C-alpha positions as CSV (number, residue, x, y, z in Angstrom):
1,M,91.1,-74.7,174.0
2,I,92.3,-71.2,175.1
3,Y,92.6,-68.7,172.2
4,G,94.1,-65.2,172.5
5,Y,93.1,-62.1,170.6
6,A,95.4,-59.1,170.3
7,R,94.6,-55.9,168.6
8,T,96.0,-52.4,168.1
9,S,94.4,-49.6,166.0
10,T,97.4,-48.7,163.8
11,F,100.6,-50.1,162.4
12,D,102.6,-47.7,164.5
13,Q,101.6,-49.5,167.7
14,Q,103.6,-52.7,166.9
15,Y,105.2,-52.7,170.4
16,G,101.7,-52.7,172.0
17,L,100.7,-55.6,169.8
18,D,103.8,-57.6,170.6
19,D,103.3,-57.0,174.3
20,Q,99.7,-58.3,174.1
21,I,100.8,-61.4,172.3
22,A,103.5,-62.0,175.0
23,Q,100.9,-61.6,177.8
24,L,98.4,-63.9,176.1
25,T,101.1,-66.6,175.5
26,K,102.2,-66.4,179.1
27,A,98.6,-66.7,180.2
28,G,98.4,-70.1,178.4
29,C,96.8,-69.2,175.1
30,E,97.4,-72.1,172.7
31,H,96.8,-69.9,169.6
32,V,96.8,-66.1,169.4
33,F,95.0,-64.2,166.7
34,S,96.3,-60.7,166.1
35,E,95.5,-57.7,163.9
36,Q,95.9,-54.0,163.5
37,V,92.5,-52.5,162.9
38,S,90.3,-49.9,164.5
39,A,88.2,-51.0,167.4
40,T,85.2,-49.3,165.7
41,D,85.6,-51.4,162.6
42,M,84.0,-54.7,163.7
43,E,83.5,-55.8,160.1
44,G,87.2,-55.2,159.3
45,R,88.4,-57.6,162.0
46,T,89.3,-60.6,159.8
47,E,91.3,-62.3,162.5
48,W,88.5,-61.9,165.0
49,R,86.1,-63.5,162.6
50,K,88.5,-66.4,161.9
51,M,88.7,-67.1,165.6
52,I,85.0,-66.9,166.2
53,Q,84.4,-69.4,163.3
54,I,86.6,-72.1,164.9
55,L,85.3,-71.7,168.5
56,K,83.6,-74.7,170.1
57,A,81.7,-75.1,173.4
58,G,84.1,-74.9,176.3
59,D,86.7,-72.7,174.5
60,V,88.0,-69.5,176.0
61,V,88.9,-66.3,174.3
62,S,91.5,-64.3,176.3
63,I,92.2,-60.6,175.8
64,T,94.6,-58.4,177.8
65,K,92.2,-55.5,178.2
66,I,88.5,-54.9,177.6
67,D,89.1,-52.3,174.9
68,R,91.0,-54.8,172.8
69,A,87.7,-56.5,172.0
70,A,85.1,-53.8,172.2
71,R,84.9,-50.0,172.2
72,N,81.4,-49.7,173.6
73,I,78.8,-51.6,175.6
74,A,76.8,-52.6,172.5
75,D,79.8,-54.3,170.9
76,M,80.7,-56.1,174.2
77,V,77.1,-57.3,174.5
78,R,77.2,-58.7,170.9
79,I,80.5,-60.3,171.6
80,T,79.4,-62.0,174.8
81,E,76.1,-63.1,173.2
82,T,78.0,-64.6,170.3
83,L,80.3,-66.5,172.6
84,D,77.4,-67.6,174.8
85,S,75.6,-69.0,171.8
86,I,78.7,-71.1,171.0
87,G,79.2,-72.1,174.6
88,A,82.6,-70.2,174.8
89,A,83.7,-67.7,177.4
90,I,85.8,-64.6,177.5
91,R,88.6,-63.9,179.9
92,I,90.0,-60.4,180.4
93,L,93.5,-60.7,181.9
94,D,94.0,-57.2,183.5
95,M,90.6,-57.4,185.3
96,H,90.7,-61.1,186.2
97,I,87.3,-61.5,184.6
98,D,86.1,-64.9,183.3
99,T,82.5,-65.1,181.9
100,H,82.3,-68.8,182.7
101,T,80.6,-67.7,186.0
102,P,77.6,-65.4,186.6
103,T,79.8,-63.2,188.7
104,G,82.3,-62.9,185.8
105,K,79.4,-61.9,183.4
106,L,78.2,-59.2,185.9
107,M,81.7,-57.8,186.4
108,L,82.3,-57.7,182.6
109,N,79.0,-55.6,182.2
110,I,80.0,-53.3,185.0
111,F,83.5,-52.7,183.7
112,A,82.3,-52.3,180.1
113,S,79.8,-49.6,181.3
114,V,82.5,-47.8,183.2
115,A,84.9,-48.0,180.2
116,Q,82.3,-46.5,177.9
117,F,81.4,-43.8,180.4
118,E,85.1,-42.8,180.6
119,R,85.4,-42.7,176.8
120,D,82.2,-40.6,176.5
121,Q,83.5,-38.2,179.1
122,M,86.9,-37.8,177.3
123,L,85.0,-37.0,174.1
124,V,82.9,-34.4,175.9
125,R,86.1,-32.7,177.3
126,Q,87.7,-32.8,173.9
127,R,84.7,-31.1,172.3
128,I,84.6,-28.5,175.0
129,G,88.3,-27.8,174.5
130,I,87.9,-27.5,170.7
131,E,84.9,-25.1,171.0
132,A,86.9,-23.0,173.5
133,A,89.8,-22.7,171.1
134,K,87.5,-21.8,168.3
135,A,85.7,-19.2,170.3
136,K,89.0,-17.6,171.4
137,D,90.2,-17.6,167.8
138,R,87.0,-15.9,166.5
139,T,87.9,-12.7,168.4
140,L,91.3,-12.5,166.6
141,P,92.1,-11.3,163.0
142,L,92.2,-14.2,160.6
143,E,96.0,-14.2,160.2
144,Q,96.5,-14.4,164.0
145,R,94.2,-17.4,164.6
146,T,95.9,-20.5,165.9
147,Y,93.2,-23.1,166.0
148,R,93.5,-25.2,162.8
149,G,91.9,-28.5,164.0
150,A,93.6,-31.8,163.7
151,K,96.5,-31.9,161.2
152,P,95.7,-34.2,158.3
153,T,98.3,-36.9,158.6
154,A,97.6,-39.4,155.9
155,R,96.3,-37.1,153.2
156,A,99.4,-35.0,153.4
157,K,101.4,-38.1,152.5
158,A,99.4,-38.9,149.3
159,A,102.3,-38.2,147.0
160,E,104.6,-40.4,149.0
161,V,102.1,-43.2,149.0
162,H,101.8,-43.1,145.2
163,A,105.6,-42.9,144.9
164,L,106.2,-45.9,147.1
165,L,103.5,-47.9,145.3
166,A,105.2,-47.1,141.9
167,A,108.5,-48.3,143.4
168,G,106.9,-51.7,144.0
169,R,106.2,-51.5,147.7
170,T,103.1,-53.4,149.1
171,K,100.3,-51.4,150.7
172,E,101.3,-52.9,154.1
173,Q,105.0,-51.8,153.6
174,I,103.8,-48.3,152.6
175,A,101.7,-48.0,155.8
176,R,104.6,-49.0,158.0
177,A,107.1,-46.8,156.1
178,L,104.9,-43.7,156.4
179,N,103.5,-44.4,159.8
180,I,99.9,-44.4,158.7
181,G,97.1,-46.9,158.9
182,I,96.5,-49.4,156.1
183,A,93.0,-48.0,155.6
184,S,94.5,-44.6,154.9
185,V,96.7,-46.1,152.2
186,Y,93.7,-47.7,150.5
187,R,91.7,-44.4,150.9
188,I,94.5,-42.4,149.2
189,L,94.8,-44.9,146.4
190,K,91.0,-44.8,145.7
191,T,91.1,-41.0,145.5
192,P,91.8,-39.7,141.9
193,V,95.2,-38.0,141.6
């Protein structure tokens, strides 16, 4: 059986999720599991776990892009080892990779390494930019400094989260209405008011 897995990081990426589901369906997936959860939260991927539990030897898991399944090489290795132990394979549509073959496994490892390298480089450039902005600001009087860091998005909406919850909205509805992640809603609700 061919299964599909679609994932986006946040609820505000609904179009991206819908697009992945459409691509997977077009590629012949008989059932598509989808969720909106961070790539770094492997434990929080309930739909991924459900899919893994029903896989049998010969099944295929299709994803549209490598980063929909794994954010780094270690995760990709764990995923392929899990699928190998079941006798299942992974197919990545945008790279035309299928791990049923030794060449497919090699290509997956190469592309996973390149993807992690690119992400690491992006993070290095980001840190350099932040440090440069901070260094520039240190020379200015306090009231003229412009670097403030990333704006807190979810925490700034705490009052709205509590108000919507009091109005009877579900946590998922609150996340969508405020354009924040579901994890942020839970985090705000855990924090004492």
